[in-house]
C-alpha distance (Angstrom), angle and dihedral (degrees) to the residues before:
residue distance angle dihedral
X1 . . .
X2 3.79 . .
X3 3.81 119.9 .
X4 3.76 117.1 -111.7
X5 3.86 120.4 -145.0
X6 3.78 115.6 -151.8
X7 3.83 125.1 -164.9
X8 3.80 106.9 -92.9
X9 3.86 93.9 -119.5
X10 3.80 91.3 51.9
X11 3.82 90.3 44.9
X12 3.82 90.8 51.9
X13 3.76 90.7 50.1
X14 3.81 91.0 49.7
X15 3.85 90.7 52.5
X16 3.73 92.2 46.2
X17 3.81 90.8 50.9
X18 3.82 93.3 48.6
X19 3.84 90.7 47.0
X20 3.74 94.5 45.8
X21 3.81 93.1 47.8
X22 3.78 94.2 50.1
X23 3.74 105.3 29.6
X24 3.72 112.4 27.0
X25 3.76 115.5 -179.8
X26 3.78 97.8 -37.3
X27 3.82 94.0 83.8
X28 3.78 100.0 29.1
X29 3.87 91.0 120.6
X30 3.81 88.7 61.5
X31 3.85 95.5 46.9
X32 3.87 97.8 112.1
X33 3.74 93.7 47.1
X34 3.85 91.7 45.3
X35 3.79 89.8 47.6
X36 3.76 89.9 56.9
X37 3.77 93.4 47.5
X38 3.81 91.3 46.7
X39 3.81 90.5 50.4
X40 3.79 91.2 54.1
X41 3.83 92.3 44.9
X42 3.88 93.4 49.8
X43 3.81 90.5 46.0
X44 3.79 97.4 46.0
X45 3.74 99.9 37.6
X46 3.82 103.5 30.5
X47 3.82 100.5 21.0
X48 3.80 92.2 -124.7
X49 3.83 114.7 139.2
X50 3.73 137.5 168.5
X51 3.85 113.5 -103.6
X52 3.77 90.9 -118.4
X53 3.80 90.8 66.8
X54 3.76 93.4 57.5
X55 3.80 114.4 119.0
X56 3.77 115.8 -155.4
């Protein structure tokens, strides 16, 4: 599977949407940590990364 690089703004909206749908306000305090974990999971499992992580 090839990796897909998504514009950072679109990627941020995707993460926010996934977190909002699943977590709501209950885990808002952990949002940054969860965002980091979700970024790694999407990248490693689905090959979807934010453009800013691309290494030339």
